[in-house]
N, C-alpha and C positions, 0 to 999 in steps of 0.2 A: 698448411696452419688449419688447425679446427675451429668452426666459430665459437666453440665453448669447448674447455678443458677444464679438467677439477682435478688436481692433483694430490693424493693424501690430506683429503679435506677431513677435517675433526670438529663437532659441535659439542658444547657441552652446556646443557640448563641447569645451571649450577653445577652440583657436583656427580649431574646426570650425562655417561659419555653417550650420544644419542647419535654420532655418525662417527665409525671407530677408522680413520684411512681410506675414503672414501677416493677412488679415482674414476672417472670418465669421460668420454670427449663426444660431442655431436659435430657433425662434419657440414658444411655447406649444404643445402638442397635435401638434407635427411629428415627423416622423423625416427626418432631414437626413442623406446619406450621404458621405463624403469617398471617394475614389477615385482612384486611381495607382498607378504602379511600386513594385515591391521599392527602397526607400531613398529614396523620395522625401518622407518626412517624415511620415507620416501617425499612426506610433506616437507620434512625438517631441510632434505636437501634442496628442495625448490626454493623455500624460503631463503635461505640462507646464500643460494646461487645471486638471488632476486633482489638482494638487501634490503626482505623483511625482519627478519632476524637481526638482533643484538651483535653488532660485529664483537663484543668482549665473548661471547663463547667460542669463535672461531679461529682453527688452528688449520695452516694449509694454506691452497691460493686458488685462486679464481682467474682464468684469464678468459677473457671476452673481444672475440676477433682480434685477437695477441696482445691486448690490454689487459695488465692487472685490474680485478676491480676486488678483488678481497675485502669484505668490510664496505664496501662504499654503501652509501644511503638508497635506498629504494627509488627516489623521484629521480636519481643520477642515472643510475642505470637503466632506468626507462628511457632518460632522454639519452642514452647512448645505442638503444635500438633493442631492448626485450623487455617484453612483457609478460604478463600473469594472468593466467585465469584461475582466481581460487577455489578449493574448494568451496562448495555451498554458494557459488554464483555471486554474492555479496554485490547483487545490482542495486540500483537507488528505488527504492519501492516507492516514494513518493514524485520520482521525475518520470516524463513519459518515454516511450522508447526512444525515440529520436534526442532528448534531451539525454539518455544515458549514453547513446553512442556519440553524442558531443562532445561528452566530458572527458572521455579516450582521449578527444585530441587537444587537450588543455594545451599541450608546449607546442601546438602546430600554427602557425599565422596563413598558410596556403586557403580560404577561404574555399577557394573553387575547385581545388582539386581534393579537399575535404568534404565537398558537396557529391564531386566523383565519385569517390571512393563508397561515399554512405549507400549511394543508388549500387554500387556492384553486391554492397553487401546485404542489401535486399533482396538482389537478386541469388544471391548464395542461401537467405533466410528466406523465403517469401513469406512468412508466416509475421515475420516483423512488419513488412512493409503493410500487412495486412493491421498490423494491430499499433502503427508509425505514432497515434496521438493518444494512445491507450497508458496507463499508468504502471510501469514496472511491475508493481506489487499485486498486479489484478492477471499476470500473466501466470502461463501453467509452470511447472518444474523445465518440463524442456526448452518452452521459451524464453525463460531465464536465462537459461544456458548457452541459447542460441544467441541471446543479448548479451550476455558477457564476454563470449568469444568476440563477439563483432566490435565492442567496446574497447577490447584491447587491440583486435587487428586495425582501428581507427588510428591510433598512434603510430603506422609503418611501421611496426618491428622486423628486424631482420632474423628475430628469434623468440618466437612464441612458446613459453612455458603452460602446459595444460595438466591441472590437478584435480583429477575424478570427475573427467567430462559424464560420464554416463550415470553417476550415481542418484539412485532412487527414481532413474528415468524406467519408463516402459519398452521391450524391445524394438516396438517398431521406431520408436525415438530415438531410442540408441545408433539403429541403421542410420536414421539422418544426421544425426550428430558427426558418425563416422565417416560418413560419405562426405560432408562439408568440411572434415579435418584433410582428407586426401586430397579434396581439390585444391584447399590454402596450397600444400605442399605444390601441385602441380601449377600453380601461381609461382610459387617460388618463396614460400615462406617455409624455414626452417623450423621444425616441432618438436621440441622433450615433452613428452606425455607420461604422466603417473595415472596408473590405471589399474584401478581392481579388477576389473573384466579381463584377465588375463587374455582370455581367446578372442575377443574382440581387438585388444592391442596388438596379440603378437600378427593377426592378420592384415592390421594395417602399417606397423613401423616397419623397416627397413632392419634396423638392429636394436638389441635388447641388453638390459643388466637385470640379474636377480638380485634384491636387496632381502638381505637378511640380520636382523638387529645390529640396523647400522654399517654392514659389511657386505661389499660386493663379492657374490660367491660362486658368478656365473655371465658371461657374455658372449654372445654369438648372433649370427642373423638370426631375425626371428623364425625363417621356417626351421631351422634347428635346433633352437631352443624349443618350437613346439612338436617336436618327434623327440625332446629328450623325456626319457622314463620317470627321471627325478621332477622335470616340472612337468611334465602330465600329471603325474600324481599328486602332486603339491598345490597346482593354481590351474589343470585343466579339467579336473576332475575325472581322470582315466587312467 
C-alpha cells in the first residue's frame, strides 16, 4: 500500500481546469519528484493534496496511509502526519529561529522529545544552531529555506511535501539543501518534491513524474527520466 496515492485528481479554480486527471503514488521511504515548467500545476497539486486548496474545486481521490483525505482541511492533514514546506518559505520573520521551529510542533505535547529532535535538526542545519536566537526575517534565503524545512520536520511527518526548495538560492546553498533532503530520507522520511531545478531533483529522487498543463505525461525512475531525450531537451538543457 502506497503512503500517498492520488487517483484521477482534477482541480478547478473557478472555470480554470488546473489539474486534469492526475494519478501518482509515493511509497514509504521514497523520494518522488514532480518536474514541469512554470504553470504546469505542480504547486496546485501539492496544495490540493495537503488540504490548502478549497475542497469545492476538487474532483478525484487522495489517499494518505490508506485513508481517504480528499478535501480535508490543512490542519487535519497535518495532524495525520503530512507536512508541507511552501514555495517562498513563509517563515515567521518576527520570531526567532527557535520559536519558528517550535511553532511547527504546535500539535505535539511531548516536550522532551521535541527538544531532542530540535537538536537533531540543528545538527542537520548547523547554520540554524548558530542563529538560534536571531529573528527569522534577518536570515538569508538559504537559511530561511532550512528553517522552513526544520519547522515542518518538527511536526514528525510521515510525508514531507517540498515545493521549490532551491528557488532563488546560490548553487552552493542548493547543494546543502539537497544533501539535507537525502539525509532526511536516510533517517526515514518519505518525500514528495516539486522542483524547478530538474537536474538536482532527478539526481536526488528515486522516481519522477513529468507534469505538463495539468496532466502527467511521463513516469519512470529518475535514472531513466534523466536519460530520456525529451526530458533532456525540455528540462535539462540538452
